[in-house]
N, C-alpha and C positions, 0 to 999 in steps of 0.2 A: 705339753707340746702338741700343736696341731699338725697331724701327719696325714698325708695322702699316700696310700699304697697304689701305685700305678701298675696294674696287672693283677688279675684275680685267678691265676693258675695255681699250681701247687705251692710255689714259693711265696707268692703274694698272699695267699690265704694263710699260710703258716705265720708269716710276719705280722699280718694284720691282726690275727687272733692273739698272738703273744703280746703284742703292744697294747691292744685293747684290754686284755686281762690285767696288764700291769698298771692301768689307770691313765694311759695316754688318750687323747682325743683323736680317734682314728677314723678315716674314711677310706673306702676301697673303691677303685674305679673298675667297673665291670659292664659288659654289654651282653645283649642277647639273652639266651637261656640262663647263662651263668648269673647275670644280674637278677633275673627273676628268682632263681634258686636261693641266692644269698639273701634277697629281701624277704623271702618267705621262711626259709629254714635257718638262716645264719650260716656261719662257717663251722662245718662239722669236721673235726680232726679225730682220726683213729690211730693210735700207736700200734703198729703191727706186732711189736714184741710184748707189750703189756696188755693189749686189747682194750686199753682205756680209751673212752670216747668223750670228747668235750664238744659243746656247742657254744659258740660265741656270737653274739649279735654285734654287728658293726654297721655303721652308717654307709650306705651304698650310693655311689654317684655314677652317672652315665658318661660324664665328660668333665674336662677341666677347662673352665672358662678363663679368658685372658686376664680378668681382674680379680680372680679368686686368690686369696692369700692363704698359704700354709707355711708353717715354720720349716717344714721339710717335706720333700717329695721323694719317696723311695721307688725307684724304677726297677721292677722285677719282671722282666720279659726275656724271651729268647733273643739272641743277637740278631737273627734275621728279621725280627719284628721291630727293631729299633728305628729303622728309617721312617716308619709310619708314626712313631711316637715323638720323634724330635721336633717336627713342626709345631705340634701342640704345646710342648714344653717351651719352645722358643717364643711362642705367642703370649705365654703367661710370664710377665715380668714382675709379678707381685710376690713370687716365692723366691727367696734368696739362696736356698740350698737344695740342690738336686743330687741325690746319691744314686748313682747307677750301679746296681748290683747285678751286673751282666757279664757273661763271658766275653772276652775281647782280646784278640791278638793283633788288631789293627792299630791300637793306640787310641788316645783321646782326641785326636785332631777334629774328627767330625762332631764330637760333643762340644768342643770349644767353639768351633765355627757357628754352631747353632745357638748356644746359650751364653757364650762368653766364659772365659777361664774362671772368673771369680765365683761362678755359681756351681761349678762342676766338682763333684767328689766321686771317687770310684771305689768299688769294693767287690766282694764276692760273698754270696749269702751263706755258704757253709751249711747247707741243709739239703735234704732229699726227700722224695716222696712220689706218690702217684695218685691220680684221681680215679676213683671207681664209683660211677653212678652218683656223682655229687659229693662223695665222701673223700676227704684228703687223707690218704694213708701215709703216715710218717714213720721214719726209721731211727729216730733218736729218742733217748729217754725224755719223756715229757715234751717231745717235739721242740727241743731247744736248739735253735741254729747256733753256729759258731762263726759269726761274720768276721771278715777281714776288710778293713777300710783304710783309705789313705788319701791325703791331699796330693794333687798333681806335682807339687814342688817338694814333697817329702817332709814338710813341716808338720809337727804335732800341734795343731792350732787349737784355740779355745773351742771353736765350733766342732772340731773333730772329737774333742774330749766330751763336749755336751752330748753329741750323738752316741758316743760310746757309753755314757752314763745312762742314757735312755735304754739302750740295748741291755746293759748290765741289770738295770731295774727289772727288765722283762725276763731275766734268767739266761741271757745269752752271754757266752764267753767271747769277748771281743779281742781281736788282735789289731793293733795299730801299725800299719806298714809305712816305712819310710821310702819305699819304692813300689807303689802299687801297680804301676805299669809293668815293671819286670815281673811282679808276682803273677799278674794276669797272663802275661805271655808264657811264663813257665808253666802255668796251669794248663794252657792249651797244648803246649809241647808234650804234656803227659797224657791228658785225657783224650786228645784226638786219636793217637795211635791205639789207645785202649778201646775206644768206641769202634774203630775200624776192625780191630781184632775180633770184637764181639760179632760184627757183621759177617766176617768170614766164617765164624762158627755157627751161622744161622740164627744169630740173635740169642744164643744160649751160652751164658758164662760158665756153666758147669761143664759143657762140652769143651769150651775154650781151655778150661783148667787142665784137661787131659791131652791137649794138643801142644806138645812141647815146641814143635817147629814154628807154630804160629806165635806162641809166646816169645820165642827167641827173636822172631821178626819184629814183633811189637817193641821189645826192649831195644833192639838196634835202632828202630825209628825214634824212640825217645832219646837215645844217645845222639842221634843225628840232630834232633831238635835242639838239644843243649849246645851242640857245636855251632848251630846257626845263631843262637842267642849270644854265645861268647864272641863270635865273629863280629857281631853288631855292638859289642861292649854292653850287653844286657846281662846283668848277673842272674844266675839261676837262684831263685828264691821261692820259698824259704830254704835255708842252708841244708836241711836234712835231705832234700830231694837230690842233692849233688851225689849222694851215694848211688843213685841210679846211673849216673854218668861214670862214676869211678869203678864200681865193682864189675867184674866180668860177667858176660851174659850167662855163661854156664853156671855160675853161682847164683844168679838172680832167678833163673827159670824155676827151680823147685820152690823157692820162697814165694814167688808170685803165684805159682800153681796152687799152693795151699791157701793163699789169701783169696783167690778167685773161686775156690770150691766151697763157698760159704753163702749162707743166706744174706749176710751183710753185703757181699759183693753183688748178689742178685738184686737186692733192693737199691743199693747205692750206685751201681755201674750199669748193670744190664737194663734195668727199667728205663733209666733216663736215656741211654744210648738208643734204645728202640723207639722211644716216644719222641725223640728230638733229632731225628736223622737230618732234617732240613737245616737245623742249627749246626750240626756237626759238619755238614757240607760247607757252610759258610766259614766256619772256624778253620777247617782244613785249607780252604782257599786263601784265607788271610795269612795263615802260617806259611803256605807255599810262597806267597809274595815276599815274606821275610827271607826265605831261603834264596830266592832269586836276587834280592837286594844284597844279601851276604855273599852271593856267588859260591855257595856251599852245595856240593852234590848230596842228594838225599834219596838214594835208591830204595831204601826200606820204606820211607815215608811215601814215596811215589807208588810203590807196589801196594801198600795198604789203602791208599786213596781210591783205588779202583773199586773198592767194595762199599763205598759210601752210598752210591746210587745203584749198584748192581747186587741183586740178591743171588747167592750161589745157586746154580742150576740143580745141583744134587744135594739131597738132604745130608746133613753132617752125620758121619758115622764115627764111633769111638776109635781111637788109634788101635791098630792091630786087628780090627774086625774085617 
């Protein structure tokens, strides 16, 4: 399969390397210094747990031309970068399948208007990492993402199975969703309050793990988000996340505190929240629009949103100090 990975950040680099290693014909779109680095050195992945490093050579392109054909374009950019990407994708009518692996609480309407419903597939990359002087540090064994993908109408189509087979060949465990829009909105309902709570704790998730009041506020915000989704007839998905809505805050706080006081949480939550504050601002605004549409009060969400753009004036101190 001829694949273009649109976006050469952490996630784009991980996907491009994995797919190239599995034998697919992969190109990655990059600009500026990142393009030069990839052309000269290749994609360098370092697993932070095993310290294993791999170098993968991938064809690097600087732009997507209107008449260029790929079997699949994988879009792996931050949500706030998508507006500059859509006109380029819309101008290219030669590629039939565009998979947006992008956080999204606003729904697919903008994607459909730009590309047409038949070309759009949505998903989530299910991977994490950070870039350190050109090296992509990954947090999963063998840097294997766990993508979730789905058609807008919920059908499990032949092309969806074909894409899943490509990912599976690359060692990625794929989940096929029958309601990818609900999945993405649920994801934002969870990660947006988490990121805001990290900001309150000065960007330090270990500090957050010891701040029970902030964790309780975060959990109330997640519950409010689920109430918004239910009011709009959007199911909370995947099903296991409904436990965050059902269980009492007092029971959840110590469990979340233990989960956050780990290297895994530092790598998977703290680093992305701190690196993508601009994206988190847009996602919070998108979800607030859903709350307004649902006419559901969200006092905890509103309190947390203050910290997206405001850095606490005082340095965080452990509880009791």
